[in-house]
C-alpha positions as CSV (number, residue, x, y, z in Angstrom):
1,M,58.7,18.4,63.4
2,L,59.6,21.2,61.1
3,F,60.8,24.8,61.5
4,R,59.3,26.8,58.7
5,L,60.3,30.4,57.9
6,V,57.4,32.1,56.0
7,S,58.0,35.5,54.6
8,V,56.6,38.0,52.1
9,G,58.4,38.4,48.8
10,R,61.8,37.5,47.4
11,P,64.9,39.4,48.3
12,R,65.5,42.0,45.5
13,D,69.2,42.5,46.1
14,A,71.3,39.6,44.7
15,S,74.0,39.8,47.5
16,L,71.3,39.9,50.2
17,A,69.5,37.0,48.5
18,A,72.8,35.0,48.5
19,A,73.4,35.7,52.2
20,I,69.9,34.6,53.1
21,G,70.3,31.5,51.0
22,E,73.6,30.6,52.6
23,Y,72.2,30.9,56.1
24,E,69.1,29.0,55.2
25,V,71.2,26.1,53.9
26,R,73.2,26.2,57.1
27,V,70.0,26.1,59.2
28,G,69.0,22.9,57.4
29,R,72.1,21.2,58.7
30,Y,70.9,21.6,62.3
31,W,67.1,21.7,62.2
32,P,64.3,20.3,60.1
33,F,63.8,23.5,58.0
34,E,61.9,24.9,55.2
35,A,61.8,28.5,53.8
36,V,58.6,29.6,52.2
37,E,58.0,32.9,50.3
38,V,54.6,34.2,49.6
39,R,53.8,36.7,46.9
40,E,54.1,40.4,47.8
41,E,50.9,42.3,47.3
42,P,51.3,45.3,44.8
43,A,50.5,48.3,46.9
44,R,49.5,50.7,44.1
45,G,46.2,52.3,44.9
46,M,45.6,50.1,47.9
47,A,45.4,51.0,51.6
48,P,48.2,49.5,53.8
49,E,45.5,47.6,55.8
50,Q,44.4,45.9,52.6
51,V,48.0,44.9,51.7
52,R,48.5,43.6,55.2
53,E,45.3,41.5,55.1
54,R,46.0,40.0,51.7
55,E,49.6,39.2,52.5
56,G,48.5,37.9,55.9
57,A,46.0,35.5,54.3
58,R,48.9,34.1,52.2
59,L,51.2,33.8,55.2
60,L,48.6,32.0,57.3
61,E,47.8,29.6,54.5
62,R,51.5,28.7,54.1
63,A,52.0,28.4,57.9
64,G,49.4,25.8,58.0
65,S,48.6,24.3,61.4
66,A,52.1,25.0,62.8
67,K,52.6,26.9,66.0
68,L,52.8,30.5,64.8
69,V,55.6,32.7,65.9
70,T,55.7,36.3,64.7
71,C,58.8,38.3,64.2
72,D,57.9,41.8,65.5
73,E,59.9,44.6,67.2
74,Q,57.3,44.4,70.0
75,G,58.0,40.7,70.6
76,R,60.1,39.1,73.3
77,A,63.8,39.8,73.0
78,M,66.1,36.8,73.7
79,R,69.7,36.2,73.9
80,S,71.1,33.7,71.4
81,T,71.6,31.1,74.0
82,D,68.0,31.5,75.2
83,F,66.7,31.3,71.6
84,A,68.7,28.1,71.1
85,A,67.2,26.5,74.3
86,W,63.7,27.6,73.1
87,M,64.2,26.0,69.7
88,Q,65.5,22.8,71.3
89,R,62.4,22.6,73.5
90,E,60.2,23.1,70.5
91,R,62.0,20.4,68.6
92,E,61.6,18.0,71.6
93,A,57.9,18.9,71.8
94,G,57.6,17.6,68.2
95,R,55.3,20.3,66.9
96,D,55.9,22.2,63.7
97,V,56.8,25.9,64.2
98,A,56.2,28.6,61.6
99,F,58.2,31.9,62.0
100,V,56.3,34.6,60.1
101,I,57.9,37.8,58.8
102,G,55.4,40.3,57.3
103,G,56.0,42.5,54.3
104,A,56.6,46.3,54.0
105,Y,53.4,47.1,55.8
106,G,53.9,44.7,58.6
107,L,51.7,41.9,60.0
108,A,47.9,41.6,59.6
109,P,45.8,41.6,62.8
110,A,44.7,38.0,62.0
111,I,48.3,36.8,62.2
112,R,49.0,38.6,65.5
113,E,45.8,37.1,67.0
114,R,46.7,33.5,65.9
115,A,50.3,33.7,67.0
116,S,51.4,31.7,70.1
117,F,54.5,33.7,70.6
118,S,56.3,36.8,69.2
119,I,60.0,37.4,69.1
120,S,61.9,40.6,68.5
121,L,64.9,40.4,66.2
122,A,65.9,44.0,67.1
123,P,64.4,46.9,69.0
124,W,63.8,48.7,65.8
125,T,61.9,48.0,62.6
126,L,63.9,46.0,60.0
127,P,63.1,45.6,56.3
128,H,61.5,42.2,55.9
129,E,64.5,41.0,53.8
130,L,67.0,41.9,56.5
131,A,64.7,40.4,59.2
132,R,64.8,37.1,57.2
133,L,68.6,37.2,57.2
134,V,68.8,38.0,60.9
135,L,66.4,35.2,61.8
136,A,68.2,32.6,59.6
137,E,71.5,33.5,61.1
138,Q,70.1,33.2,64.6
139,M,68.6,29.8,63.8
140,Y,71.9,28.6,62.5
141,R,73.7,30.0,65.6
142,A,71.1,28.2,67.8
143,G,72.0,25.0,66.1
144,T,75.7,25.5,66.8
145,I,74.9,26.4,70.4
146,V,72.8,23.2,70.9
147,R,75.6,21.1,69.5
148,G,78.3,22.8,71.4
149,E,80.1,24.0,68.3
150,P,82.5,27.0,68.4
151,Y,80.6,29.4,66.1
152,H,78.9,31.1,69.1
153,K,81.8,32.5,71.1
């Protein structure tokens, strides 16, 4: 069983990259975890739909056969405790889960169609780098909740 976070591109800002890296290391202390970055499609001279489709193909390839969960403002909003319980149930089910974060133009229709579930990290649109940080922090928080540790007050 593995939780995989599959996202488009590398964080450009060094301090944001450091924060993401720190939380992804913390996640690995609680859950079987892997972070995967796919190449961002250069958008010069290309329609947003083409960018979404090309990035979407890369995201799907790296997600593999895992249960696909999209991160989307239209997804289901959960409290941290509910998310922790959901993650624990998924771990107990023993199936790999791939959280997918799209690029600057969002998620391809093929990803939305294949997704088993969609979660909302916020009611507004987040830059994909910030969405990755928020998801990593919540995955870490979920681990502390499941273990009864004091991080989540």
